[in-house]
C-alpha positions in Angstrom: -17.4 100.5 -28.8 -14.9 99.8 -26.1 -14.6 96.3 -24.6 -15.5 97.6 -21.2 -18.8 99.1 -22.5 -19.5 95.9 -24.5 -18.9 93.7 -21.5 -21.2 95.8 -19.4 -24.0 95.7 -22.0 -23.6 92.0 -22.5 -23.6 91.3 -18.7 -26.6 93.6 -18.2 -28.5 92.0 -21.1 -27.9 88.5 -19.9 -29.0 89.4 -16.4 -32.1 91.3 -17.7 -33.2 88.3 -19.8 -32.8 85.9 -16.8 -34.7 88.3 -14.5 -37.5 88.8 -17.0 -37.9 85.1 -17.5 -37.8 84.5 -13.8 -40.5 87.2 -13.2 -42.7 85.8 -15.9 -42.5 82.3 -14.5 -43.3 83.6 -11.0 -46.2 85.7 -12.3 -47.8 83.0 -14.4 -47.3 80.3 -11.8 -48.9 82.5 -9.2 -51.7 83.5 -11.5 -52.3 79.8 -12.5 -52.3 78.7 -8.9 -54.8 81.3 -7.8 -56.9 80.7 -10.8 -57.0 76.9 -10.2 -57.9 77.5 -6.5 -60.7 79.9 -7.5 -62.1 77.4 -9.9 -62.1 74.8 -7.2 -64.1 77.3 -5.0 -66.6 77.7 -7.9 -67.0 74.0 -8.2 -67.6 73.7 -4.4 -70.1 76.5 -4.5 -71.9 74.8 -7.4 -72.1 71.6 -5.3 -73.3 73.4 -2.2 -76.0 75.3 -4.0 -77.2 72.1 -5.8 -77.4 70.3 -2.4 -79.3 73.2 -0.7 -81.7 73.6 -3.6 -82.3 69.9 -4.4 -81.9 68.1 -1.1 -83.4 70.7 1.2 -86.5 68.5 1.8 -84.4 65.5 2.7 -81.9 66.6 5.2 -82.3 67.2 8.9 -82.9 70.7 10.2 -79.4 70.8 11.7 -77.7 69.6 8.5 -79.7 72.1 6.5 -78.6 75.0 8.7 -75.0 73.9 8.4 -75.3 73.8 4.6 -77.1 77.1 4.7 -74.3 78.7 6.7 -71.8 77.4 4.2 -73.9 78.5 1.4 -74.0 82.1 2.6 -70.2 82.2 2.5 -70.6 83.6 -1.0 -67.9 84.6 -3.4 -67.6 88.2 -4.8 -70.2 88.9 -7.4 -71.3 85.3 -7.3 -74.1 84.0 -9.6 -75.2 80.4 -9.4 -77.8 79.0 -11.8 -79.3 75.5 -11.9 -80.7 74.1 -15.1 -82.7 70.9 -15.6 -81.5 68.4 -18.3 -83.6 70.1 -20.9 -81.8 73.4 -20.4 -84.5 75.2 -18.4 -83.3 77.5 -15.6 -85.0 76.2 -12.4 -83.0 78.2 -9.8 -80.7 81.2 -9.6 -78.9 82.7 -6.7 -76.9 85.9 -6.6 -77.2 89.5 -7.8 -77.7 90.0 -11.5 -77.6 87.3 -14.1 -75.5 86.1 -16.9 -76.6 84.7 -20.2 -75.8 81.0 -20.5 -75.7 79.9 -24.1 -77.1 76.5 -25.1 -73.7 75.6 -26.5 -72.3 76.0 -23.0 -74.9 73.7 -21.5 -74.2 71.2 -24.2 -70.5 71.2 -23.4 -71.3 70.4 -19.8 -73.6 67.5 -20.8 -70.9 66.2 -23.1 -67.8 66.6 -20.9 -69.4 66.5 -17.4 -67.4 69.5 -16.1 -66.1 72.7 -17.7 -64.0 75.6 -16.5 -63.8 78.8 -18.5 -63.2 82.5 -18.3 -65.3 85.3 -19.9 -63.5 88.6 -19.5 -63.0 89.0 -15.7 -65.6 86.5 -14.8 -64.8 82.8 -14.2 -67.3 80.0 -14.7 -67.5 76.4 -13.5 -70.2 74.1 -14.9 -70.9 70.6 -13.4 -73.6 67.9 -13.6 -75.4 67.1 -10.4 -77.3 63.8 -10.1 -80.4 63.7 -8.0 -83.4 61.4 -7.6 -85.4 64.0 -9.6 -82.9 63.6 -12.5 -79.8 65.2 -13.8 -79.2 68.9 -13.4 -76.6 71.3 -14.7 -75.2 73.8 -12.2 -73.3 76.9 -13.5 -71.4 78.9 -10.9 -69.6 82.1 -11.8 -67.7 84.8 -9.9 -65.1 87.5 -10.2 -61.8 86.8 -8.4 -61.2 90.4 -7.3 -58.7 89.4 -4.6 -56.4 87.5 -7.1 -56.6 90.4 -9.6 -55.6 92.8 -6.9 -52.7 90.5 -5.8 -51.6 90.1 -9.4 -51.6 93.9 -9.9 -49.5 94.3 -6.7 -47.2 91.5 -7.9 -46.7 93.2 -11.3 -45.8 96.4 -9.5 -43.3 94.6 -7.3 -41.7 92.8 -10.1 -41.5 95.9 -12.3 -40.0 98.1 -9.6 -37.7 95.2 -8.6 -36.6 94.8 -12.2 -35.7 98.5 -12.6 -33.8 98.6 -9.3 -32.0 95.4 -10.2 -31.0 96.9 -13.6 -29.5 99.9 -11.9 -27.5 97.7 -9.6 -26.5 95.4 -12.4 -25.3 98.2 -14.7 -23.2 99.7 -11.8 -21.7 96.3 -10.8 -21.1 95.3 -14.4 -19.2 98.5 -15.1 -17.1 98.0 -12.0 -16.6 94.3 -12.8 -15.5 95.0 -16.4 -13.1 97.6 -15.2 -11.6 95.0 -12.7 -11.5 92.3 -15.4 -9.8 94.5 -18.0 -7.2 95.9 -15.6 -4.6 93.1 -16.4 -5.2 93.5 -20.1 -4.7 97.3 -19.9 -1.5 96.6 -18.0 -0.3 94.3 -20.8 -1.2 97.0 -23.4 0.9 99.5 -21.5 3.8 97.2 -21.2 3.6 96.3 -24.9 3.6 100.0 -25.9 6.8 100.5 -23.9 8.7 97.8 -26.0 10.5 99.1 -29.0 13.3 97.8 -31.3 15.9 99.0 -28.7 14.0 97.5 -25.8 13.4 93.9 -27.0 14.9 92.6 -23.7 11.7 93.7 -21.9 9.0 91.1 -21.1 5.4 91.1 -20.0 4.8 90.7 -16.3 1.5 88.8 -16.5 3.0 85.5 -17.6 3.2 83.7 -14.2 -0.4 82.5 -13.9 -2.4 79.7 -15.6 -5.3 81.6 -17.0 -5.9 82.8 -20.6 -4.3 86.2 -20.0 -1.2 84.6 -18.7 -1.1 82.3 -21.7 -1.4 85.4 -23.9 1.4 87.1 -22.1 3.5 83.9 -22.4 2.8 83.9 -26.2 3.9 87.6 -26.4 7.1 86.8 -24.5 7.9 83.9 -26.8 7.3 86.1 -29.8 9.6 88.8 -28.2 12.2 86.0 -27.7 12.0 85.2 -31.4 12.2 88.9 -32.4 15.2 89.5 -30.1 16.9 86.5 -31.5 16.1 87.6 -35.1 17.4 91.1 -34.4 20.6 89.7 -32.9 21.0 87.4 -35.9 20.4 90.3 -38.2 23.0 92.5 -36.4 25.5 89.6 -36.5 24.7 89.0 -40.2 25.3 92.7 -41.1 28.5 92.8 -39.1 30.0 89.6 -40.4 28.8 90.3 -44.0 30.3 93.8 -43.9 33.6 92.3 -42.7 33.7 89.6 -45.3 32.9 92.0 -48.1 35.2 94.7 -46.9 38.3 92.5 -46.5 38.8 91.5 -50.2 37.7 94.9 -51.4 40.2 96.6 -49.1 43.0 94.2 -50.3 42.1 94.9 -54.0 42.1 98.7 -53.5 45.4 98.5 -51.5 47.2 96.5 -54.2 45.9 98.7 -57.0 47.0 101.9 -55.1 50.5 100.4 -54.5 50.7 99.3 -58.2 49.8 102.8 -59.4 52.3 104.7 -57.2 55.1 104.3 -59.8 55.8 102.6 -63.1 56.5 98.8 -62.7 57.6 95.9 -64.7 55.1 93.7 -66.6 55.7 90.8 -64.2 54.8 93.0 -61.2 51.6 94.1 -62.9 50.7 90.5 -63.7 51.3 89.6 -60.0 49.0 92.4 -58.9 46.4 91.3 -61.4 46.5 87.6 -60.4 46.2 88.7 -56.7 43.2 90.9 -57.6 41.7 88.0 -59.6 41.9 85.8 -56.5 40.1 88.4 -54.5 37.5 88.9 -57.2 36.9 85.1 -57.3 36.5 85.2 -53.5 33.9 88.0 -53.9 32.1 85.9 -56.5 31.9 82.9 -54.2 30.7 85.1 -51.5 28.0 86.6 -53.7 27.0 83.2 -55.0 26.6 82.0 -51.4 24.4 84.9 -50.6 22.3 84.3 -53.7 22.0 80.6 -52.8 20.8 81.5 -49.3 18.2 83.8 -50.8 17.1 81.1 -53.3 16.8 78.6 -50.4 14.3 80.9 -48.7 11.8 80.4 -51.5 8.4 78.7 -51.0 8.8 74.9 -51.4 5.6 74.9 -53.5 7.5 76.9 -56.2 10.4 74.4 -56.4 10.2 71.3 -58.5 10.4 68.1 -56.4 11.2 64.6 -57.6 11.9 61.2 -56.0 15.7 60.9 -55.4 17.9 58.1 -54.1 19.4 59.7 -51.1 22.4 57.4 -51.0 23.4 58.2 -54.6 23.1 61.9 -53.8 25.3 61.5 -50.8 28.0 59.7 -52.8 27.8 62.4 -55.5 28.2 65.1 -52.9 31.2 63.3 -51.4 32.8 62.8 -54.9 32.3 66.4 -55.8 33.9 67.6 -52.6 37.0 65.5 -53.3 37.1 66.8 -56.8 37.2 70.4 -55.6 39.9 69.6 -53.1 41.9 66.4 -53.7 43.2 66.6 -50.1 39.7 65.8 -48.7 39.2 62.3 -47.4 35.6 61.2 -47.1 34.4 57.6 -46.3 30.7 56.9 -46.9 28.9 53.8 -45.9 25.5 52.4 -44.9 24.8 51.6 -41.2 22.4 49.0 -42.5 21.1 48.7 -46.0 17.2 48.4 -46.0 15.3 45.9 -48.1 12.6 48.4 -49.1 14.1 50.8 -51.7 11.5 53.4 -50.8 13.3 53.8 -47.4 16.3 55.3 -49.1 14.3 57.5 -51.5 13.4 61.1 -50.6 11.2 63.7 -52.4 13.1 66.9 -53.0 15.0 69.2 -55.3 18.2 67.4 -56.4 20.2 70.6 -57.0 19.4 72.2 -53.6 19.9 69.0 -51.7 23.3 68.4 -53.4 24.4 72.0 -52.4 23.4 71.3 -48.8 25.2 67.9 -48.6 28.3 69.4 -50.4 28.5 72.2 -48.0 28.3 69.9 -45.0 31.1 67.6 -46.4 33.3 70.6 -47.3 32.8 72.2 -44.0 33.7 68.9 -42.1 36.8 68.3 -44.3 38.0 71.9 -44.1 38.3 71.8 -40.3 39.6 68.2 -40.0 43.1 69.2 -41.0 43.5 66.3 -43.5 42.0 63.7 -41.3 39.2 61.4 -42.8 35.6 62.4 -42.5 32.9 59.7 -42.1 29.5 59.9 -43.8 27.1 57.3 -42.3 23.7 56.7 -44.0 21.1 55.3 -41.6 17.4 54.5 -41.9 15.3 55.3 -38.9 11.5 54.4 -39.2 10.1 56.9 -41.7 13.3 59.0 -41.9 16.7 58.6 -43.6 19.7 60.1 -41.9 23.1 61.2 -42.9 25.6 61.5 -40.0 28.8 63.3 -40.9 31.6 63.0 -38.3 34.9 64.9 -38.5 38.0 65.0 -36.3 38.4 68.7 -36.2 39.0 71.3 -33.6 35.4 71.3 -32.4 33.0 74.1 -31.6 32.5 75.7 -28.2 28.9 75.6 -26.7 28.5 79.4 -27.1 29.5 79.3 -30.7 27.4 76.2 -31.4 24.3 78.3 -30.9 25.3 80.6 -33.7 26.5 78.2 -36.4 23.4 78.7 -38.5 23.8 82.5 -38.5 25.0 83.6 -42.0 28.7 84.8 -42.0 29.2 83.8 -38.4 32.6 82.2 -37.8 33.9 80.8 -34.5 37.0 82.4 -33.0 39.0 79.2 -33.2 38.6 78.8 -37.0 39.0 82.4 -38.2 42.4 81.5 -39.7 40.7 78.9 -41.9 39.4 80.2 -45.2 35.6 80.5 -45.5 32.7 82.9 -45.2 30.3 81.2 -42.8 27.7 80.5 -45.4 27.7 76.7 -45.8 25.8 75.6 -42.7 23.2 78.4 -42.7 22.5 77.5 -46.4 22.3 73.8 -45.6 19.8 74.5 -42.7 17.5 76.6 -45.0 17.5 73.9 -47.6 16.6 71.3 -45.0 13.8 73.4 -43.7 12.4 73.7 -47.3 12.3 69.9 -47.5 10.7 69.5 -44.0 14.0 68.0 -42.8 16.3 68.9 -39.9 20.0 69.4 -39.4 21.5 69.1 -36.0 25.1 69.6 -34.8 26.9 68.3 -31.7 30.6 69.0 -31.0 33.4 68.6 -28.5 36.5 70.7 -28.4 39.6 68.9 -29.7 37.5 65.8 -30.4 35.4 66.7 -33.4 31.9 67.7 -34.7 29.0 65.5 -35.7 26.3 66.8 -38.2 23.0 64.9 -38.5 20.8 65.5 -41.5 17.3 64.0 -41.4 14.7 63.7 -44.2 11.4 61.8 -44.6 11.7 58.9 -47.0 9.0 57.8 -49.5 7.7 55.1 -47.2 6.2 57.9 -45.0 3.1 58.5 -47.2 1.6 60.9 -44.8 4.3 63.6 -45.3 3.0 66.5 -47.4 5.1 69.0 -49.2 
């Protein structure tokens, strides 16, 4: 069922329920009001008849005539019967008669006044006190006028209900069409967006209603998709270039070596050169595998409490072992008293890879200048701030430093593959941490790594 049809049916059903309830309330209120008024009339008739019958010998002639005129203003099909206290009928007025059961008379004696309905006929019973004794007066009549009015009211309410339903269905159909028009427009715009048109955005995102919120959510999703596609294209382009360069060099050297017979030393030189290129491909492959490994679910990776400062010193020492020219100075901004503040929960191997990549990256672009590693405790987090004195990164390139294989234009002459920082970022995300980079051209770059320490007991992995 389409939403438009469902909305129309729901709108019509709600209105129909409200209209039926309103009609029933009007009908029963009107019926109760008229019924109460008619019972009052029956009680009045019972009192009048009792006065005329029992007090006729005591009132003046003028009063008697007045009561008699009032008495003759009878109700439709009126029957009034007077009984003495013993239950004997002593007077009856009206055409026909109705059988009064002794139980009814007993009810009047016990309660003093009763009002009841038998089929269409309504009865009122009262006790009338006189010098001659107590009498029971039963007045009954058929309220034909009210019954006719109720019949007309039922007809009016029924016809009004049917006509209202016709109007409600039509207006509900038109209303649902108008209400769904912006959604249909959003659907049409979404259908026009493909992988080659990710720059398109929905036009209904300027308001403050729920539909605008939906359009804004779609637009943010499209922003993420466009960014992901751009990163993918950059990854493929850079990865292809990084893989093609050593392979091309290897093929070229082998082709040159095979053009003519050569001395053993020349073949050894070619083999050493190919070995260097093969090692470069191995490092590149290992980096790609590490990025894939860092994309695993953290729940599948073993986590243990680790002293973050010891891990930082280990990473700095390992970086200097790999390249003795690297200069790394590590120190605490302020050593905390609580040991838990310098403990983190994580995977030691992955965190070591991330810290090592950050240190190597900083040293590589510092051109032999010292790199500072500052350990700092900030509330529930422990931070490592790595400062270098390198060439810096431009603002446009700074947005792409976490794209695998991306390399800034001003450092393309420096060896590397553009894997270190993207790998470090993925490892930080796995550990619910962050890595942020700020840089100034010709001044240097600052990398800030932040992780929750063990004093933050609310963190959940």
